[in-house]
N, C-alpha and C positions, 0 to 999 in steps of 0.2 A: 780364429786360427785358419790359415790358408790350407787348401787341399795339399799343396806341396809339403808344408810343414808337418801336417798330419801323417802323410805317407813316410816322411823321413823319420819321424818319431816312432811310428809303427815298425819300421825296418830295424831300428835299434832293439826294440823289444822282441821282435821275431828272432833276430840273431841270438839274443841272450837265451831265449827259450830253446832254440835248436841246439845251441852249444852247451846248455846246462850250466851256464856261468852267469851269476848276477852282475848287474851294473850298478854303479853308485847313483846314477840318475840319467835321465834323458838329456841330451845336449841342450844347453841353455837356449840356443837360437830357435829350437823347435819344441821346447818343453811345454806341455799342456799345463795350464794353471787352473782354469775353471772346470766345473763338471762338464759343461758342454764341450770344452776343448778335449777333455778326457774321452768323452764319447765319440768325438770325431776321430781321434786316434784309434780307439777301440774298433770302430767301423773299418778303418784302413787296415788294422791288424787282421780282422776276420777275412778281408779280401786277400791280403798278402799271405796269410797262413795257408789257405787253400783247403783245409780239412772241413768236413761237415760239422755243423753245429748240432749237437745232440740234446742241448738243453740250455737253460738260462738260470742264473743265480740271483737272488736278492741278498744283499749284504748290508751291514751297518743298520740292522733293524733295532738296535739298542741306541738310545740317545748318546750314551757315553762314547760309543764308537763313531757316531755322526760328528760329535764334537771334536774327536781326534782328527778327523779328516776335513773339518771345516764345512760340514754339510748340514742342511736343514731337513733332509729326508734320507731314505736308504739309497743305495746305489745298486747297479746291476752289472752283470758280465756274462759272456758266453761260456758254455761248457762244451768243449769239443768232443765229438762222438768217440774219438780214439782214446779219450781219457776216462770214459765211463766203464766201470768194472762191476761185475756181479759178485755179491757176497756168497760164499767166503772168498775173499780176494787175497792174493799175495803180490806185493809190489816191491820194487827196489826202492829203498829209502833214498838213494842217490838221485832218482828220477824226480823226487818231490822236495828234496832239501838241497838247494843249489849251493849252500855255503859249505865251507870245509868242515870235516868232522870235528867234534869237540875234543877236549883234552883226553877223553877216554877212548878216542878213536872211532866213536859212533856218531851217526847223524841223528837228527831229530825231526820228525814229521809233524806238522801242525794239522789237527783235525777238529771238526765241529759236527755235532749231531743235529740233524734237521728233519723236519717234515718236507717231503717233496710230493709233487703231483704230476701224473702222466696225462698228457692230452689225448683225447680220443678223436679230435678233429682239428682242422686248421683254424687259426684265429688271425685274420688279416688286420692290418692297421685300420682303425676306425676313428674318424675325426672326433666323434662325440664320446669315444671311449666305451668300455664295456662295464655294465653293471655287474655286481657280484653274482646275481642269478645267471647271467649270460656266461660268465667265466666258469661257474660250477657246472653248468650244463655241458661244458666242453671237456670236463675232467673225466677220465676213464678210470683212474685208480689213485689211491694214496700209495706212496712208496717210501718206506723208511730209508733214510739216507745218511751217509757220512761224507761230508765234503772235506777235501784235502786242500789246504791253503798253501800256495807256492808262489811267493813273490819273486819276480825277476829283478827286483830292486832291493839293494841292501845298503843302508837301512831302508825300511818302508817309510816313505816321506809322510810326515804329518802336517797339519795346518792347512794345506790346500789339497783339494781332491784330485787334481788333474792327472798326476802320474799313476796313482793307484787305480783309477778308473780305466786309464789307458791300458794298464797291465791286466786286462780282462777281469777287473775286480779282484785281482790276486788269486784267482782260481787256478788250481793245478789239476784237479780231477775229482771224481766222485765215486763212491761205492754204494750200490743200491741193494736193498733187501728185497724180499718177495712182495709183489704188489698186493694191496688190500682192496678188493672190489667193493666191499660193503663199508664205505668210508664216511657216509653222510651223517650217521648218528653219533659220531664220536664227540666227546666233550674235549675239544682241543685245548682250550686254555688251561684246563685242570689235568690233562693227561701227562703223567710223569714219564720222563725219559732219563737215562743216565749213560755216562761213558764209563766203561769198565776196561781197565788196562791190566793185562796179566792176572785177571781174576779179582782185581781190587777196584771198587767203585771210587772214581777220582773226582767226579763232578756230576751234579744232577740239575734238572731243570724241567720246566713245563712250557706248554704252548703259549701261555700268557706273556712270555718274554719276547714273543715275535709280534710286535705292534699290538699286543693285547689279544690277538687271534691270528693264526696263520692264514686264514682266508683274506684278511686285510692286506697282508704282505703279498699274497698271490695275485689279488686284483691290482695292487700297485704295480707289480712286476709285469703283468700282461699289458696294462695300459702304457707303461713307459717303454717297454720293448717296442710296442706299436708306434709310440710317439717318435722313436728314433728311426722308424722306417723299416723295421724287420717284421716279417710274417712268422708267427709261431705255427709250427706244423705238427700234424698228428704223430704221436709217439715221442715227442720231445718231453723232457722231464724238467720241471720247474721247482727249484728249491726256494724255501721261504725265509731262511735265516736261522741262525744258531740258537739252540736252547741251552747250550752248555758252555758257550764261549770257546775261544781257541785254546786247545790243549796240546802241548808238545809230547809226542809219543816217541820214545827212544827206539832206535834201530834194534831189531830183534824182538820187539814186543808185539803182542797181539792186542788190538783195540776192538772193543765191542760196543756198538751203539745199541742199547737195550731199550726197546719200545714197549716192553711188557707184552700184553696180549696181541700187539700189532706186529711182533716179530723182532728180529735182531739183525744187525749189520756187522759183519766181521771182516777185519782187515789185518793182515800180518805184514810187517815191514822188514824185509830182509836186507 
């Protein structure tokens, strides 16, 4: 993909994001197809958007999701600082659901419950990559998180990954719980989490759903962000993938990511 095509594609997505209106697809002549095309557009999007990147996400950590997008590994995307909220958060549903309201007049916001980690120091790109021990040494805290998925594409394209990756990995924002400083001794694969909507548990999961262990996803994310030429910086938050899958929360509802003894993440969608 040429730099001019990547810039043009990024411009379409930037316009859709700023206007809060989805598009059916990026124009054919500049449409990214492969993962590398998607990342080229994503990089142009970051430059064109102009806002600070406050974190990065790992997505498609389940094989079924990888298959949907024609991938053989997870994907990644930037999380802009302006979209990072602290629990308890109240957000406008219209800011994260770009489609028209449903027949009941309400919108629906897509959320996922995830383990995230906050960096305590910078991690510059490294040709040889980072071993798990190196990555964990850079972690300052575990942060319970709820990612908000907001496609600028309707419908979300399947089969080929380019457009979804170009669209910042479909990220819309993230809500963070209180940081957990004592994070090393946790049995992540077995640790249970659940999504509770208006007091009712709607889905449950554990860390084993994230590549078998969230640390594996974290290391993959660090090394692939670096491979794409980005430096991870102190204070950025890295999400590792959903333990609950995507769940649609109706406008007016309260969503709670319950991490047990590790805390809760609360978001209300007005």
